[in-house]
KOLVEX-612622 format. One line per 4 residues: number of its first residue (from 1); their letters; for each residue x, y, z of N, C-alpha, C. Coordinates in pm, whole numbers, plus 50000, padded with zeros to 5 digits. Example, Ala and Ser with C-alpha at 12.3 -4.5 7.8 and 13.67 -1.06 7.14 Angstrom:
! residues 2
1> as> 51319/49431/50780/51230/49550/50780/51320/49670/50780 ~ 51285/49775/50708/51367/49894/50714/51290/50003/50787
//
This chain:
! residues 383
1> meiy> 48001/33596/40298/47913/33707/40333/47839/33632/40415 ~ 47768/33728/40513/47708/33645/40617/47532/33705/40627 ~ 47427/33624/40714/47286/33659/40672/47293/33637/40845 ~ 47226/33842/40904/47161/33832/40966/46993/33844/40978
5> vhip> 46964/33766/41036/46790/33768/41079/46686/33870/41187 ~ 46634/33979/41185/46601/34005/41338/46443/34019/41298 ~ 46422/33927/41466/46301/33874/41527/46310/33992/41597 ~ 46171/34093/41599/46203/34176/41669/46070/34157/41812
9> fcak> 45974/34003/41819/45890/33998/41914/45921/34001/42052 ~ 45869/34024/42155/45912/33976/42312/45791/33991/42389 ~ 45789/33869/42454/45686/33877/42534/45673/33938/42631 ~ 45783/34079/42685/45810/34167/42751/45936/34198/42700
13> kcey> 45910/34337/42738/46060/34383/42683/46127/34470/42816 ~ 46261/34424/42796/46298/34438/42912/46365/34588/42950 ~ 46409/34601/43088/46387/34811/43094/46513/34879/43029 ~ 46604/34752/43051/46760/34843/42936/46730/34818/42824
17> csfi> 46605/34763/42764/46637/34721/42622/46603/34859/42470 ~ 46690/34924/42376/46619/34971/42306/46661/34907/42173 ~ 46624/34814/42128/46586/34744/42067/46427/34758/41985 ~ 46487/34685/41863/46325/34752/41787/46269/34561/41858
21> sfps> 46192/34572/41942/46102/34496/42038/45923/34488/42065 ~ 45866/34437/42032/45726/34405/42059/45685/34279/42089 ~ 45559/34302/42180/45468/34169/42112/45405/34169/42059 ~ 45314/34061/41976/45245/34036/41846/45183/33923/41889
25> sdiq> 45097/33853/41806/44996/33751/41757/45058/33604/41696 ~ 45031/33556/41662/45073/33437/41549/45035/33484/41451 ~ 44927/33554/41367/44944/33624/41285/45012/33743/41251 ~ 45023/33790/41296/45104/33922/41329/45263/33851/41279
29> kney> 45319/33734/41355/45453/33623/41361/45473/33557/41184 ~ 45333/33551/41118/45346/33475/40994/45401/33603/40926 ~ 45293/33651/40902/45248/33794/40801/45444/33848/40785 ~ 45443/33855/40933/45639/33916/40947/45717/33814/40842
33> igal> 45704/33669/40860/45768/33566/40801/45763/33543/40680 ~ 45674/33558/40602/45618/33629/40493/45712/33754/40434 ~ 45696/33857/40509/45809/33983/40463/45970/33912/40462 ~ 46004/33860/40566/46149/33856/40565/46173/33753/40422
37> lrea> 46097/33624/40376/46143/33568/40274/46121/33627/40141 ~ 46043/33742/40169/46009/33841/40040/46175/33930/40053 ~ 46176/33987/40143/46279/34052/40121/46418/33910/40110 ~ 46429/33851/40148/46553/33729/40092/46558/33756/39939
41> eirk> 46472/33721/39887/46427/33735/39793/46467/33815/39653 ~ 46450/33923/39719/46463/34003/39618/46639/34044/39678 ~ 46723/34041/39823/46810/34084/39813/46929/33905/39786 ~ 46860/33821/39738/46973/33713/39692/47067/33770/39617
45> sfsd> 47035/33849/39530/47172/33925/39466/47252/33980/39439 ~ 47265/33977/39597/47321/34110/39670/47486/34111/39653 ~ 47525/33977/39623/47625/33832/39661/47635/33709/39581 ~ 47716/33666/39525/47678/33553/39499/47814/33461/39592
49> epvk> 47852/33540/39643/47937/33469/39779/47833/33364/39823 ~ 47926/33238/39889/47871/33166/39958/47847/33224/40117 ~ 47693/33159/40175/47695/33230/40303/47758/33129/40404 ~ 47862/33247/40498/47966/33192/40540/47918/33110/40696
53> tayi> 47847/33258/40727/47772/33235/40902/47624/33246/40906 ~ 47502/33241/40979/47410/33264/41023/47328/33349/41074 ~ 47252/33437/41165/47243/33462/41323/47041/33512/41319 ~ 47020/33482/41433/46897/33505/41383/46897/33568/41521
57> gggt> 46853/33670/41546/46852/33767/41683/46739/33830/41698 ~ 46721/33872/41781/46648/33984/41851/46631/34117/41943 ~ 46517/34146/42037/46365/34092/42034/46423/33899/42053 ~ 46303/33865/42075/46343/33698/42099/46246/33563/42001
61> psll> 46373/33527/41895/46323/33480/41844/46269/33314/41906 ~ 46329/33255/42047/46249/33162/42023/46089/33221/42087 ~ 46013/33260/42079/45933/33296/42066/45812/33192/41933 ~ 45905/33272/41855/45861/33162/41713/45841/33028/41726
65> speq> 45727/32994/41684/45683/32820/41676/45747/32749/41585 ~ 45792/32661/41632/45862/32583/41568/45832/32548/41414 ~ 45680/32584/41342/45640/32594/41223/45699/32663/41156 ~ 45722/32804/41231/45749/32923/41191/45865/32917/41179
69> lrrl> 45948/32870/41277/46085/32865/41231/46160/32718/41096 ~ 46040/32698/41101/46096/32579/40989/46065/32644/40830 ~ 45914/32730/40847/45912/32817/40778/46016/32902/40717 ~ 46098/32936/40803/46182/33076/40808/46326/33020/40748
73> vngl> 46387/32922/40828/46512/32875/40775/46508/32803/40651 ~ 46355/32705/40641/46409/32686/40531/46357/32737/40387 ~ 46274/32856/40392/46293/32971/40284/46404/33048/40276 ~ 46516/33048/40436/46678/33112/40364/46705/33003/40277
77> relf> 46769/32882/40330/46818/32791/40254/46805/32801/40096 ~ 46640/32781/40068/46629/32796/39913/46652/32885/39851 ~ 46683/33014/39926/46726/33096/39862/46831/33156/39850 ~ 46963/33149/39930/47103/33149/39956/47190/33004/39972
81> pmde> 47333/33060/39864/47406/32933/39945/47448/32902/40067 ~ 47395/32804/40125/47431/32792/40298/47517/32670/40283 ~ 47526/32570/40192/47630/32437/40201/47764/32498/40277 ~ 47810/32625/40294/47950/32599/40328/47898/32701/40482
85> ctef> 47811/32725/40515/47741/32804/40682/47795/32689/40740 ~ 47845/32758/40802/47930/32640/40946/47935/32672/41111 ~ 47854/32817/41098/47808/32809/41199/47650/32920/41215 ~ 47555/32873/41290/47381/32912/41274/47365/32891/41383
89> siea> 47410/33019/41469/47321/33103/41537/47188/33150/41594 ~ 47141/33103/41704/46971/33204/41725/47003/33189/41878 ~ 46928/33378/41894/46912/33420/42018/46829/33357/42134 ~ 46803/33342/42231/46669/33287/42327/46647/33331/42436
93> npgt> 46496/33324/42520/46561/33357/42681/46560/33190/42708 ~ 46557/33252/42831/46582/33138/42899/46378/33162/42943 ~ 46327/33041/42976/46176/33022/42999/46085/33091/42906 ~ 46167/33091/42757/46092/33050/42617/46141/32901/42563
97> itvp> 46167/32829/42647/46236/32698/42533/46165/32620/42546 ~ 46115/32539/42465/46003/32447/42453/46082/32316/42395 ~ 46053/32199/42402/46207/32034/42318/46078/32059/42188 ~ 45995/32061/42157/45989/32079/41967/46060/32210/41927
101> fiea> 46057/32313/41967/46108/32438/42002/46337/32396/41895 ~ 46368/32300/42044/46461/32248/42087/46501/32188/41870 ~ 46454/32038/41880/46433/31948/41773/46450/31986/41632 ~ 46356/32183/41642/46354/32198/41501/46452/32283/41454
105> lsdl> 46514/32347/41603/46673/32348/41594/46773/32272/41529 ~ 46769/32111/41572/46794/32029/41575/46818/32004/41415 ~ 46744/31975/41387/46647/31910/41270/46679/32033/41116 ~ 46663/32200/41164/46723/32281/41082/46950/32317/41052
109> ginr> 46983/32265/41134/47065/32244/41101/47191/32394/41194 ~ 47063/32441/41268/47128/32562/41388/47196/32489/41476 ~ 47322/32580/41523/47385/32490/41582/47464/32587/41701 ~ 47419/32657/41720/47466/32713/41795/47392/32854/41927
113> isyg> 47354/32799/42049/47227/32939/42088/47302/32986/42171 ~ 47282/33151/42168/47282/33242/42228/47215/33234/42359 ~ 47154/33241/42483/47114/33270/42630/47106/33319/42697 ~ 46993/33456/42692/47068/33562/42797/47025/33496/42953
117> mqay> 47101/33488/42995/47105/33505/43108/47089/33594/43219 ~ 47251/33712/43185/47247/33795/43242/47283/33815/43384 ~ 47211/33779/43487/47230/33771/43618/47173/33622/43671 ~ 47245/33610/43853/47176/33531/43867/47093/33542/43962
121> qnhl> 47111/33655/44055/47005/33688/44125/46866/33700/44114 ~ 46769/33667/44175/46603/33724/44121/46622/33912/44139 ~ 46678/33952/44254/46642/34106/44240/46707/34164/44173 ~ 46801/34116/44067/46890/34235/43967/46804/34159/43872
125> lktl> 46743/34046/43821/46684/34015/43688/46536/34115/43718 ~ 46508/34093/43820/46370/34213/43808/46407/34369/43821 ~ 46537/34414/43826/46568/34569/43809/46591/34591/43642 ~ 46644/34453/43567/46666/34455/43449/46503/34440/43330
129> grih> 46435/34376/43405/46282/34332/43366/46303/34191/43275 ~ 46364/34128/43326/46383/34005/43272/46257/33917/43317 ~ 46203/33805/43240/46113/33714/43310/46168/33571/43329 ~ 46255/33571/43358/46318/33478/43434/46417/33426/43539
133> dfsa> 46444/33345/43570/46528/33318/43704/46617/33174/43625 ~ 46744/33182/43751/46829/33078/43686/46826/32935/43690 ~ 46687/32911/43728/46560/32768/43727/46570/32734/43552 ~ 46536/32845/43528/46487/32805/43430/46602/32848/43322
137> vkes> 46709/32959/43321/46834/32907/43241/46892/32738/43235 ~ 46886/32699/43358/47005/32571/43392/46857/32424/43335 ~ 46710/32460/43274/46625/32367/43257/46699/32393/43058 ~ 46670/32515/43044/46693/32555/42862/46787/32517/42831
141> vqia> 46936/32499/42932/47068/32470/42874/47015/32345/42894 ~ 46955/32229/42961/46954/32086/42937/46895/32049/42838 ~ 46766/32126/42783/46740/32077/42694/46786/32067/42532 ~ 46900/32219/42580/46933/32184/42412/47026/32084/42428
145> rkys> 47123/32065/42484/47192/31913/42499/47193/31823/42477 ~ 47080/31781/42583/46935/31653/42502/46921/31670/42407 ~ 46947/31798/42325/46908/31752/42120/47060/31779/42066 ~ 47125/31730/42106/47319/31753/42107/47274/31926/42021
149> vsnl> 47244/32022/42051/47266/32147/42019/47347/32242/42141 ~ 47512/32212/42128/47554/32197/42260/47604/32335/42187 ~ 47691/32384/42157/47716/32539/42120/47618/32595/42182 ~ 47690/32728/42322/47628/32722/42384/47696/32857/42431
153> nldl> 47645/33011/42428/47663/33086/42453/47566/33139/42574 ~ 47636/33227/42710/47514/33293/42766/47592/33416/42846 ~ 47506/33537/42767/47465/33657/42780/47514/33695/42901 ~ 47589/33754/43001/47564/33800/43145/47635/33944/43104
157> ifgi> 47541/34011/43231/47580/34231/43216/47644/34228/43397 ~ 47733/34297/43387/47757/34350/43464/47789/34486/43518 ~ 47758/34567/43629/47737/34737/43633/47571/34725/43650 ~ 47516/34677/43678/47389/34671/43723/47358/34738/43855
161> pgqt> 47214/34819/43829/47243/34908/44007/47188/34815/44063 ~ 47222/34837/44193/47286/34750/44290/47376/34608/44330 ~ 47425/34530/44192/47441/34494/44171/47617/34521/44270 ~ 47656/34407/44359/47830/34379/44417/47955/34330/44331
165> isdw> 47989/34299/44379/48132/34222/44356/48094/34073/44370 ~ 48025/34063/44485/47962/33951/44561/47896/33858/44437 ~ 47803/33986/44415/47692/33936/44327/47734/33866/44111 ~ 47831/33986/44111/47897/33939/44033/47953/33840/43989
169> eetl> 48048/33792/44077/48139/33651/44126/48052/33584/44153 ~ 47913/33541/44211/47771/33480/44184/47705/33435/44054 ~ 47714/33551/43965/47669/33525/43850/47758/33454/43785 ~ 47856/33472/43782/48001/33381/43718/48052/33275/43737
173> daal> 48009/33212/43837/48048/33093/43903/47847/33018/43849 ~ 47789/33091/43857/47660/33008/43839/47702/33016/43645 ~ 47699/33066/43591/47697/32995/43404/47836/32948/43385 ~ 47900/32976/43473/48037/32809/43460/48018/32701/43503
177> slcp> 47926/32738/43589/47834/32583/43638/47793/32469/43518 ~ 47743/32586/43425/47717/32519/43317/47775/32442/43213 ~ 47901/32529/43194/47987/32452/43107/47931/32530/42984 ~ 47970/32661/42982/47934/32717/42836/48024/32675/42789
181> qhis> 48020/32679/42575/48150/32703/42543/48201/32854/42512 ~ 48158/32924/42546/48117/33080/42490/48060/33151/42583 ~ 48079/33283/42645/48059/33387/42776/48066/33529/42688 ~ 47966/33599/42709/47987/33743/42639/47909/33813/42839
185> aygl> 48012/33882/42826/47993/33992/42961/47988/34143/42895 ~ 47897/34224/42961/47841/34326/42880/47857/34429/43012 ~ 47937/34517/42991/47883/34625/43057/47777/34710/43064 ~ 47706/34694/43134/47561/34787/43125/47557/34898/43105
189> ipee> 47511/34942/43002/47482/35098/42882/47385/35175/42938 ~ 47329/35193/43024/47176/35280/43006/47105/35385/42861 ~ 47046/35281/42805/47066/35358/42642/46929/35489/42663 ~ 46939/35577/42613/46861/35723/42666/46715/35677/42666
193> dtpl> 46620/35722/42755/46485/35685/42719/46429/35558/42783 ~ 46492/35488/42803/46468/35350/42805/46399/35348/42983 ~ 46298/35229/43053/46278/35239/43125/46394/35292/43286 ~ 46542/35198/43216/46562/35161/43349/46675/35309/43351
197> wkrl> 46648/35389/43202/46765/35470/43208/46715/35659/43290 ~ 46518/35607/43335/46458/35712/43341/46458/35697/43547 ~ 46436/35589/43550/46484/35505/43750/46619/35588/43771 ~ 46755/35581/43690/46832/35602/43718/46818/35753/43726
201> qqge> 46762/35883/43628/46737/35993/43625/46638/36037/43720 ~ 46572/35932/43784/46504/36012/43880/46552/35924/43991 ~ 46687/35939/44023/46688/35909/44149/46678/35780/44205 ~ 46567/35674/44160/46553/35535/44216/46631/35474/44232
205> ltlp> 46719/35429/44107/46798/35341/44137/46981/35431/44070 ~ 47102/35364/44121/47205/35413/44115/47332/35279/44029 ~ 47363/35346/43947/47513/35241/43940/47597/35274/44045 ~ 47697/35131/44030/47784/35081/44086/47913/35178/44026
209> epet> 47960/35209/44160/48075/35352/44138/48192/35304/43981 ~ 48253/35339/43898/48363/35302/43798/48448/35238/43861 ~ 48492/35285/43947/48629/35153/44018/48564/35012/43987 ~ 48400/35016/44074/48423/34845/44086/48351/34798/43978
213> erem> 48292/34882/43861/48258/34825/43769/48385/34756/43669 ~ 48520/34824/43709/48650/34798/43640/48681/34664/43736 ~ 48657/34650/43857/48692/34543/43924/48631/34431/43924 ~ 48479/34485/43857/48410/34326/43809/48463/34322/43690
217> ydla> 48473/34351/43605/48547/34328/43443/48702/34267/43468 ~ 48764/34311/43574/48894/34253/43569/48868/34100/43627 ~ 48775/34086/43702/48700/33908/43780/48667/33857/43673 ~ 48541/33909/43589/48570/33852/43490/48707/33755/43406
221> irkl> 48795/33875/43369/48845/33795/43270/48970/33737/43379 ~ 49038/33759/43485/49061/33645/43555/48984/33508/43523 ~ 48890/33507/43628/48799/33423/43666/48717/33283/43526 ~ 48730/33382/43401/48658/33262/43263/48809/33249/43225
225> kkhg> 48910/33293/43229/49063/33179/43183/49051/33088/43262 ~ 49088/33091/43370/49144/32986/43510/48987/32914/43437 ~ 48885/32878/43405/48794/32817/43319/48818/32750/43210 ~ 48934/32878/43125/48925/32764/42984/48877/32862/42919
229> leqy> 48826/32965/42946/48731/33046/42835/48782/33151/42815 ~ 48905/33206/42669/48972/33234/42680/48938/33424/42634 ~ 48982/33529/42644/48965/33682/42593/49002/33646/42447 ~ 48856/33723/42361/48941/33687/42217/48821/33843/42196
233> eisn> 48782/33900/42247/48750/34096/42230/48658/34167/42325 ~ 48679/34247/42340/48632/34372/42472/48529/34272/42553 ~ 48475/34234/42506/48300/34160/42567/48266/34010/42542 ~ 48338/33903/42512/48361/33859/42441/48503/33697/42477
237> falp> 48434/33585/42556/48482/33481/42638/48449/33317/42518 ~ 48544/33221/42521/48547/33140/42479/48683/33073/42478 ~ 48650/32882/42504/48654/32746/42500/48715/32803/42353 ~ 48882/32720/42334/48957/32759/42204/48863/32725/42073
241> ghec> 48831/32718/41951/48744/32676/41887/48659/32758/41891 ~ 48561/32804/41971/48430/32849/42002/48369/33002/41978 ~ 48494/33088/41900/48493/33174/41910/48347/33207/41819 ~ 48288/33368/41884/48164/33352/41762/48203/33382/41668
245> chni> 48199/33268/41488/48227/33347/41364/48162/33457/41296 ~ 48064/33437/41378/47975/33529/41280/48025/33738/41374 ~ 48022/33727/41416/48105/33852/41587/48211/33903/41408 ~ 48252/33782/41464/48412/33779/41439/48411/33840/41240
249> gywt> 48298/33824/41153/48280/33844/41037/48253/33986/41045 ~ 48175/34081/41157/48161/34173/41129/48240/34268/41139 ~ 48348/34219/41281/48469/34258/41268/48555/34351/41200 ~ 48583/34203/41138/48682/34207/41037/48643/34185/40936
253> qeqy> 48500/34292/40844/48442/34378/40735/48434/34266/40685 ~ 48295/34158/40666/48321/34048/40573/48135/34176/40548 ~ 48156/34123/40406/47957/34177/40379/47899/34109/40430 ~ 47754/34183/40473/47697/34112/40517/47505/34145/40483
257> iglg> 47442/34055/40451/47261/34119/40445/47237/34086/40602 ~ 47143/34171/40652/47028/34226/40714/46938/34168/40665 ~ 46785/34090/40757/46692/34118/40725/46603/34111/40838 ~ 46468/34184/40830/46362/34251/40853/46419/34393/40949
261> lsas> 46314/34391/41054/46298/34543/41112/46459/34600/41133 ~ 46489/34724/41150/46621/34790/41183/46759/34736/41167 ~ 46748/34659/41031/46853/34568/41010/46935/34667/40908 ~ 47092/34589/40922/47143/34679/40856/47237/34588/40780
265> smri> 47229/34602/40619/47333/34521/40539/47433/34639/40488 ~ 47566/34568/40463/47676/34571/40443/47800/34514/40241 ~ 47832/34612/40174/47807/34527/40044/47938/34612/40023 ~ 48033/34593/39960/48195/34650/39916/48150/34667/39800
269> takn> 48146/34782/39732/48145/34820/39582/48255/34831/39486 ~ 48330/34891/39571/48471/34866/39511/48589/34846/39558 ~ 48638/34787/39503/48812/34826/39568/48927/34824/39446 ~ 48964/34941/39514/49085/34995/39378/49206/35034/39439
273> ergl> 49327/35157/39314/49430/35179/39415/49347/35298/39504 ~ 49217/35394/39456/49141/35455/39528/49139/35400/39718 ~ 49130/35278/39728/49000/35229/39849/48957/35114/39857 ~ 48892/35104/39968/48778/35068/39952/48610/35139/39963
277> fcir> 48550/35120/39914/48435/35161/39933/48329/35055/39963 ~ 48219/35064/40052/48107/35057/40109/47978/35110/40087 ~ 47877/35048/40096/47757/35093/40117/47707/35021/40232 ~ 47611/35060/40312/47582/35033/40456/47410/35098/40420
281> rtnp> 47338/34962/40434/47210/35003/40428/47123/34978/40519 ~ 46993/35009/40589/46972/35040/40765/46776/35044/40725 ~ 46775/34900/40743/46609/34881/40714/46504/34977/40769 ~ 46411/35022/40777/46287/35089/40879/46283/35028/40959
285> eamd> 46202/35144/41143/46227/35033/41200/46054/35050/41287 ~ 45941/35102/41172/45832/35085/41205/45774/34991/41091 ~ 45690/34890/41110/45636/34768/41085/45559/34806/40973 ~ 45508/34976/40954/45430/34946/40825/45532/35020/40723
289> qylk> 45640/35101/40758/45688/35106/40681/45839/34989/40591 ~ 45856/34877/40681/45890/34787/40648/45872/34724/40554 ~ 45700/34679/40554/45572/34535/40427/45567/34665/40336 ~ 45600/34790/40353/45597/34916/40253/45699/34855/40163
293> mvyn> 45896/34882/40205/45931/34841/40128/45893/34702/40090 ~ 45941/34692/40101/45940/34511/40092/45825/34458/39983 ~ 45725/34505/40027/45613/34438/39950/45577/34551/39804 ~ 45581/34664/39862/45550/34793/39759/45682/34840/39665
297> gqdf> 45810/34827/39723/45891/34893/39701/45939/35038/39714 ~ 45897/35099/39830/45936/35165/39879/46046/35246/39944 ~ 46167/35368/39891/46236/35363/40019/46224/35441/40050 ~ 46205/35320/40216/46231/35400/40348/46315/35297/40416
301> ftee> 46435/35256/40350/46599/35236/40384/46634/35378/40435 ~ 46744/35394/40510/46823/35427/40487/46965/35381/40419 ~ 46995/35439/40341/47160/35432/40262/47293/35542/40304 ~ 47411/35490/40323/47576/35581/40382/47602/35493/40293
305> hvsp> 47686/35586/40212/47821/35555/40107/47960/35590/40161 ~ 47999/35466/40216/48134/35491/40348/48221/35488/40218 ~ 48353/35601/40279/48420/35706/40208/48507/35553/40226 ~ 48684/35587/40153/48786/35483/40173/48847/35535/40303
309> edtr> 48820/35704/40332/48923/35725/40523/48771/35664/40592 ~ 48616/35662/40588/48576/35632/40650/48601/35490/40672 ~ 48638/35391/40590/48620/35215/40619/48780/35192/40677 ~ 48872/35309/40567/49000/35277/40668/48940/35265/40855
313> fetl> 48901/35372/40894/48916/35380/41039/48810/35305/41137 ~ 48692/35233/41047/48635/35124/41098/48692/34994/41064 ~ 48813/35026/41007/48904/34862/40986/49004/34870/41069 ~ 49054/35002/41175/49096/35002/41292/49008/34997/41398
317> mlsl> 48899/35044/41416/48815/35060/41499/48774/34902/41561 ~ 48736/34818/41460/48688/34706/41468/48769/34610/41456 ~ 48857/34580/41472/48977/34558/41461/49066/34539/41606 ~ 49048/34684/41620/49106/34696/41775/49027/34670/41934
321> rmnr> 48873/34610/41875/48806/34518/41965/48855/34398/42020 ~ 48958/34329/41916/48919/34158/41883/49155/34184/42023 ~ 49111/34081/42078/49251/34115/42125/49356/34076/42003 ~ 49393/34002/41918/49447/34002/41807/49503/34107/41733
325> girp> 49401/34221/41793/49454/34346/41677/49404/34304/41485 ~ 49477/34408/41471/49470/34440/41291/49671/34364/41254 ~ 49671/34286/41151/49849/34332/41096/49818/34428/41004 ~ 49949/34446/41035/49962/34550/40920/49945/34495/40728
329> erfm> 49950/34403/40728/49937/34335/40565/49770/34284/40571 ~ 49707/34296/40624/49534/34269/40654/49516/34420/40574 ~ 49607/34488/40655/49508/34651/40628/49550/34702/40475 ~ 49701/34646/40478/49704/34679/40328/49653/34607/40185
333> elhg> 49642/34454/40292/49542/34339/40210/49415/34460/40157 ~ 49363/34554/40246/49225/34586/40222/49214/34742/40189 ~ 49260/34817/40191/49262/34924/40128/49405/34957/40059 ~ 49445/34859/40030/49593/34932/39897/49670/35053/39972
337> isid> 49689/35065/40135/49771/35163/40193/49853/35105/40249 ~ 49892/35156/40341/49950/35084/40478/49953/35178/40582 ~ 49916/35061/40716/49856/35130/40829/49934/35301/40869 ~ 50083/35192/40875/50170/35349/40901/50129/35499/40840
341> scye> 50123/35473/40699/50108/35602/40654/49963/35634/40628 ~ 49931/35648/40698/49750/35647/40739/49737/35690/40914 ~ 49804/35611/41004/49812/35674/41149/49982/35712/41218 ~ 50021/35719/41161/50190/35652/41186/50192/35718/41344
345> etlk> 50170/35922/41326/50200/35959/41433/50125/35915/41559 ~ 49965/35850/41550/49846/35836/41656/49945/35722/41688 ~ 49998/35589/41578/50029/35467/41676/50175/35523/41771 ~ 50248/35602/41741/50364/35639/41813/50344/35677/41938
349> kmvk> 50228/35770/41908/50192/35845/42053/50115/35708/42172 ~ 50043/35614/42112/49916/35525/42154/50090/35426/42196 ~ 50176/35391/42153/50254/35330/42205/50318/35387/42366 ~ 50372/35514/42312/50452/35604/42407/50294/35620/42566
353> dglm> 50211/35638/42520/50140/35629/42571/50053/35480/42703 ~ 50115/35368/42647/50149/35284/42703/49897/35178/42669 ~ 49878/35250/42509/49778/35196/42531/49768/35139/42388 ~ 49877/35101/42318/49883/35021/42212/50029/34931/42233
357> qysg> 50035/34813/42141/50124/34769/42152/50125/34719/41991 ~ 50264/34666/41970/50311/34611/41814/50366/34436/41935 ~ 50321/34414/41857/50353/34228/41851/50313/34109/41809 ~ 50369/34012/41808/50322/33907/41694/50245/33956/41606
361> gaws> 50338/34078/41519/50330/34109/41355/50155/34173/41373 ~ 50143/34216/41463/49971/34310/41444/49978/34430/41569 ~ 49875/34485/41523/49929/34629/41656/49726/34591/41677 ~ 49768/34578/41853/49644/34547/41941/49662/34644/42113
365> ltrk> 49494/34690/42099/49553/34784/42278/49596/34650/42351 ~ 49686/34735/42440/49719/34699/42581/49530/34705/42635 ~ 49643/34640/42777/49518/34608/42859/49447/34791/42882 ~ 49570/34848/42980/49556/34980/42976/49424/35038/42882
369> gmdl> 49502/35039/42767/49426/35080/42622/49253/35033/42610 ~ 49245/34886/42649/49053/34792/42635/49000/34932/42763 ~ 49015/34918/42790/49001/35031/42933/48934/35177/42875 ~ 49045/35185/42817/49019/35337/42750/49037/35334/42619
373> qnsv> 48915/35268/42545/48959/35255/42442/48849/35337/42336 ~ 48794/35478/42420/48719/35564/42311/48787/35668/42314 ~ 48886/35654/42404/49006/35790/42414/49148/35756/42319 ~ 49140/35616/42328/49209/35576/42196/49165/35579/42058
377> lvef> 49027/35521/42041/48978/35562/41860/48937/35705/41849 ~ 48940/35829/41975/48898/35945/41906/49065/35968/41902 ~ 49204/35972/41925/49233/36036/41858/49307/36024/41677 ~ 49244/35865/41679/49231/35810/41549/49180/35944/41456
381> med> 49095/35889/41507/48965/35998/41431/49024/36136/41381 ~ 49097/36216/41497/49141/36321/41451/49283/36338/41387 ~ 49351/36184/41360/49442/36181/41270/49378/36215/41183
//
């Protein structure tokens, strides 16, 4: 089982961000941590499986004080069996990191940090609405390593308005100079109604051409591989043994508990000859509704009962994000039915079109298939 905790607080919301985040006071943070622990207490009977990975995301978790972080993590450890938790990650924004905060991470057993570097150039960071520069990234990495939190990810974004291929290569080189164990390289997707989206709609900003964005992606694959970071998922690259286990858990449909605003949980309710049945529950986005849900038991969450047919498609969709793809025996183990009997004709068509391959005992996307992943999935949806 996995645990995700959402911290919705930010010093300043980024121009491209559509996640639930906002400024807060210490009083609000303390109240929210209390609510998180209350929700965790309610959900501790969700599963008797040991916690394999934990992830604190946001927002900006590094805006919590060391004392608030200690209260949260120690509270979670009291409620859940976490002796087998080998990967405990936290997101942090460069420029918000302090020595006491990193000391707290180290003491609490949080052994992986994901820093939102995004870009090297100040003008691109300004376009994104970020509040740091590269010197803050460098300092944050140095502080983490000084206190033995050495498993580091850097988030990078390509396809930013005004970004050139030269800019992107400079960003990759700057990130590699810090010797991270993991890099996530995401193509920018302007979410509707964000400030960045509105500026694009008004013609104030222009995205790079699709061909340029593809060249940026290809450059990342080549350059990161040259430095030992192998691509293991569409947007993720790691040194051997440093793949993000928490994300792999999502992609392989491990059960998970999501705590906090807008967080989702997934529980397997039955596994029999009819297939795999799941429930997905998502918390409310508004703080007042979240607090009423936690303290008064009001049903502000949304709940989806996922059918065996939809669960099979999700297995395929999530597995094809990863370079290793999906092994037929894993599909059979999960669903009690062969992948061929579900998707035989579409699989043949995808191979013929050069979008998928069967190699090393697994179905996976080709390089061309990765570029056209959405089109591939539409074919399977219609099967």
